[in-house]
C-alpha positions in Angstrom: 70.7 -28.7 46.4 67.9 -30.8 44.9 68.4 -34.5 44.0 66.0 -36.4 41.8 65.6 -40.1 42.5 65.2 -42.5 39.5 65.4 -46.2 38.9 63.5 -49.2 37.6 60.2 -50.3 39.3 61.2 -52.6 42.2 64.6 -51.0 42.7 63.5 -49.8 46.2 63.4 -46.1 45.4 60.7 -45.4 48.1 62.6 -47.4 50.7 65.8 -45.5 50.0 64.0 -42.2 49.9 62.6 -42.9 53.4 66.1 -44.0 54.6 67.6 -40.8 53.3 64.9 -38.4 54.6 63.7 -40.2 57.7 60.1 -39.8 56.4 57.4 -42.2 57.1 55.8 -44.2 54.3 52.8 -42.5 52.5 50.3 -45.2 51.6 48.1 -42.8 49.7 50.6 -41.1 47.3 47.9 -38.9 45.8 50.5 -36.5 44.4 52.6 -37.2 41.4 55.8 -36.9 43.4 57.1 -36.5 47.0 59.7 -34.1 48.2 61.8 -34.8 51.3 63.9 -32.1 52.9 66.8 -32.8 55.3 69.4 -30.6 57.0 73.0 -31.3 56.0 74.8 -32.7 59.0 78.0 -30.7 59.7 79.9 -30.9 63.0 81.6 -27.6 62.1 78.3 -25.6 62.4 77.5 -27.6 65.6 80.8 -26.4 67.1 80.3 -22.8 65.9 76.8 -22.8 67.5 78.2 -24.1 70.8 80.9 -21.4 70.7 78.7 -18.4 69.8 75.4 -19.6 71.4 73.2 -17.8 68.8 69.4 -17.7 68.9 69.3 -19.5 65.5 71.5 -22.1 63.9 70.7 -22.6 60.2 72.0 -25.6 58.3 72.0 -25.9 54.6 69.4 -28.3 53.2 69.0 -31.0 50.6 65.8 -31.9 48.9 65.1 -35.3 47.5 62.4 -35.5 44.7 60.7 -38.9 44.3 58.4 -39.2 41.3 55.5 -41.6 41.6 55.9 -42.9 38.1 54.6 -45.7 35.9 56.7 -48.6 34.7 59.9 -47.6 32.8 60.1 -48.4 29.1 57.9 -45.7 27.6 59.5 -43.7 24.8 59.0 -40.3 23.2 56.1 -38.2 24.6 54.7 -41.0 26.7 58.0 -41.0 28.7 57.9 -37.3 29.6 55.7 -37.6 32.7 58.3 -40.0 34.0 60.9 -37.3 34.0 59.2 -33.9 34.4 59.7 -33.7 38.2 63.4 -34.4 38.1 64.3 -32.2 35.1 65.2 -29.2 37.2 67.1 -31.1 39.9 70.8 -30.5 40.3 71.7 -34.2 40.1 70.2 -37.6 39.9 70.3 -40.5 42.4 69.9 -43.6 40.3 68.7 -46.4 42.6 69.6 -49.9 41.3 68.3 -53.1 42.8 71.0 -55.4 44.1 69.0 -57.6 46.4 67.0 -60.8 46.0 63.3 -60.7 46.2 61.0 -63.8 45.9 58.5 -61.8 43.9 61.0 -60.5 41.4 63.5 -61.9 39.0 67.1 -62.3 40.2 68.9 -58.9 40.4 70.7 -57.7 37.3 72.1 -54.3 38.6 74.4 -53.4 35.7 71.7 -54.2 33.1 69.1 -52.4 35.0 71.3 -49.3 35.3 72.0 -49.3 31.5 68.3 -49.7 30.7 67.2 -46.6 32.6 70.3 -44.7 31.5 69.3 -45.4 27.9 65.9 -44.0 28.6 67.5 -40.7 29.7 69.6 -40.7 26.5 66.5 -41.3 24.3 64.5 -38.6 26.1 67.3 -36.1 25.5 67.6 -37.2 21.8 63.9 -36.5 21.3 64.4 -33.0 22.7 67.5 -32.3 20.6 65.9 -33.6 17.3 62.8 -31.5 17.9 64.8 -28.4 18.5 67.1 -28.9 15.5 64.0 -29.4 13.3 62.7 -26.1 14.6 66.0 -24.4 13.9 66.1 -25.7 10.3 62.6 -24.5 9.7 63.4 -21.0 11.0 66.5 -21.0 8.8 64.5 -21.8 5.7 62.1 -19.0 6.6 65.0 -16.6 6.7 65.0 -16.1 10.4 68.2 -15.5 12.3 69.5 -18.6 14.1 72.2 -19.0 16.7 75.0 -20.9 15.0 76.7 -21.8 18.2 73.6 -23.2 19.7 73.0 -25.3 16.6 76.5 -26.6 16.6 76.2 -27.6 20.2 72.9 -29.4 19.6 74.4 -31.2 16.6 77.3 -32.4 18.8 74.7 -33.5 21.4 72.9 -35.5 18.8 76.0 -37.3 17.7 76.8 -38.3 21.3 73.2 -39.4 22.0 72.9 -41.4 18.8 76.0 -43.3 19.9 74.0 -44.2 23.0 76.2 -42.2 25.4 74.9 -39.9 28.1 75.8 -36.2 27.7 77.5 -36.2 31.2 80.4 -38.1 29.5 81.1 -34.9 27.5 81.7 -32.2 30.0 81.8 -29.4 27.4 78.3 -30.3 26.4 76.9 -31.1 29.8 78.0 -27.7 31.2 77.5 -25.5 28.2 75.7 -22.3 29.3 73.8 -22.2 26.0 72.3 -25.6 26.6 71.3 -25.0 30.3 67.7 -24.3 29.5 67.1 -27.7 27.9 67.6 -29.4 31.3 69.0 -32.5 29.6 68.6 -35.5 31.8 71.7 -37.4 30.7 73.8 -34.3 31.3 73.1 -34.2 35.0 75.7 -35.6 37.4 74.5 -39.0 38.5 75.1 -41.0 41.7 74.5 -44.7 41.2 73.1 -46.1 44.4 73.2 -49.9 44.6 70.4 -51.0 46.9 71.7 -54.1 48.7 70.4 -56.6 51.1 71.0 -56.2 54.9 74.2 -58.4 54.8 75.8 -56.9 51.7 77.9 -53.8 51.9 79.7 -54.0 48.5 79.0 -52.6 45.0 78.6 -55.3 42.4 81.8 -56.8 40.9 82.5 -57.8 37.3 81.8 -54.4 35.9 83.8 -51.3 35.0 80.7 -49.1 35.6 82.2 -47.5 38.7 85.3 -46.3 36.7 83.0 -44.0 34.7 80.2 -43.3 37.2 80.0 -42.3 40.9 78.9 -45.4 42.7 78.1 -46.4 46.2 76.1 -49.2 48.0 73.5 -48.8 50.7 71.5 -51.4 52.6 68.2 -49.7 51.9 65.8 -51.7 54.0 68.1 -51.7 57.0 68.8 -48.0 56.7 65.1 -47.3 56.3 64.4 -49.1 59.6 67.2 -47.3 61.4 65.9 -43.9 60.1 62.6 -44.6 61.9 64.1 -45.5 65.2 64.8 -43.2 68.2 68.3 -41.8 68.1 69.8 -43.9 70.9 68.3 -47.1 69.7 69.5 -46.4 66.1 73.0 -45.7 67.4 73.1 -49.1 69.0 71.9 -50.9 65.9 74.4 -49.0 63.8 77.2 -50.3 65.9 75.9 -53.8 65.7 75.7 -53.7 61.8 78.9 -51.7 61.5 77.4 -48.6 60.0 79.5 -45.7 61.4 77.9 -43.2 59.1 74.3 -43.1 58.0 73.3 -43.5 54.4 71.9 -40.0 54.5 75.3 -38.5 55.5 77.2 -40.6 53.0 74.9 -39.8 50.1 75.0 -36.1 50.9 78.8 -36.1 51.0 79.1 -37.9 47.7 76.5 -35.5 46.2 78.6 -32.6 47.3 81.7 -34.1 45.8 79.8 -35.0 42.6 78.5 -31.4 42.2 81.8 -29.8 43.4 80.1 -28.0 46.3 81.6 -26.4 49.4 80.2 -24.8 52.5 81.0 -21.4 54.1 79.6 -19.9 57.3 78.4 -16.6 58.6 78.4 -15.8 62.3 76.2 -13.0 63.7 75.3 -12.2 67.3 72.0 -14.0 66.9 72.6 -16.5 64.0 75.1 -19.1 62.8 74.3 -19.9 59.2 75.8 -22.4 56.7 75.8 -21.7 53.0 76.5 -23.9 50.0 78.2 -22.7 46.9 80.2 -24.3 43.9 83.9 -24.8 44.6 85.8 -21.8 43.1 83.1 -19.2 43.7 84.6 -15.7 44.1 83.7 -13.7 47.2 81.5 -11.3 45.2 79.2 -14.2 44.0 79.2 -15.8 47.5 78.0 -12.5 48.9 75.0 -12.6 46.5 74.0 -16.0 47.8 73.2 -14.2 51.1 71.6 -11.1 49.6 71.8 -9.2 46.3 72.6 -6.0 48.2 75.8 -7.5 49.5 77.0 -8.0 46.0 75.9 -4.6 44.8 77.6 -2.7 47.6 80.5 -5.1 48.2 83.5 -3.6 49.9 85.5 -6.5 51.2 85.3 -9.9 52.9 86.7 -10.6 56.3 87.7 -14.2 56.2 88.7 -16.6 59.0 89.3 -20.3 58.3 87.3 -22.6 60.5 90.4 -24.6 61.5 92.2 -21.4 62.7 89.3 -20.4 64.8 89.2 -23.8 66.5 92.9 -23.6 67.2 92.6 -20.1 68.7 89.6 -21.1 70.8 87.7 -17.8 70.3 87.1 -15.1 67.7 88.8 -12.5 69.8 91.9 -14.7 70.1 91.9 -15.5 66.4 91.9 -11.8 65.7 94.8 -11.3 68.1 96.7 -14.0 66.3 96.0 -12.2 63.0 94.1 -15.1 61.5 91.3 -12.8 60.2 92.3 -11.5 56.8 90.8 -9.1 54.3 89.9 -10.4 50.8 88.6 -8.7 47.7 85.9 -9.6 45.1 88.0 -12.2 43.3 89.0 -14.3 46.3 87.9 -17.9 45.9 85.9 -18.9 48.9 87.3 -22.1 50.5 85.4 -24.9 52.3 85.0 -23.9 55.9 85.6 -20.2 55.5 83.9 -18.0 58.1 83.1 -14.8 56.3 81.8 -11.3 57.3 80.9 -9.4 54.2 81.3 -5.6 54.4 79.1 -3.7 52.0 77.4 -0.3 51.5 74.3 0.4 49.5 
């Protein structure tokens, strides 16, 4: 899973990035963007690892992409460098300033969110209009055009001209024919209000959180905690009533936003977590591990994590008939432990 971080200048994107990734500040920033990779915390894989004692324990990973961009507000071609590094991300984390700063104007989080969101809308509108112009030109030249694609693009244009993001129209945001356009406003978006150390709430007096996924973090505080040794950080978390780190909370909300679940494979030398969209059939889940598993799929031996924990061992779970055989169309559930049988 790859998450692109966006937001107005001064929103604290770098601070939040460092809080989420545990990375140290980079004073040089010679590159156009920074990527931070973190393992997804999951106590289930910790317990599986303790039970099976493998040589390797492999967690799923999340990548955060932080562009080092200029001021927001550019339009058209001038705005594209602002977005090119997040276009292929699975979702966006929109950081919004909700803290006071002597060097900045008073925070206006809702207005700031709307301002950047409209930049996404405009950037997508530029792409749509350019493509429709090309389609019309091809049509006049007698070339064959895809009527379905044209119809979808025209529907996108109508939504964008009404200053709405494409993610508000699920049939457009998820249309397979439009996937190659990597529309920014079609991406699932998590609005992250960056609060002061004492503030734990999302801003009031707005219906934003009824239409967008929203949460609040105390960015500066979480950044400092992420740099501390584990035991020291744990003590400070108790003092500031932070039972779960910002990293874990953002990952969980991102999983929910994207509709993702995890399944596990257990071998003699490896316990491995895998992430897939909810509702993925066993055949497609097998391909996530290796294409040969899909090509030669025979069956899936499935054991629910909860049943294994209740049984206490794999051998006992088999005795209690908790391991079942499933076919290609079985929808993998969150926490399934699967052994794929295949022959190529």
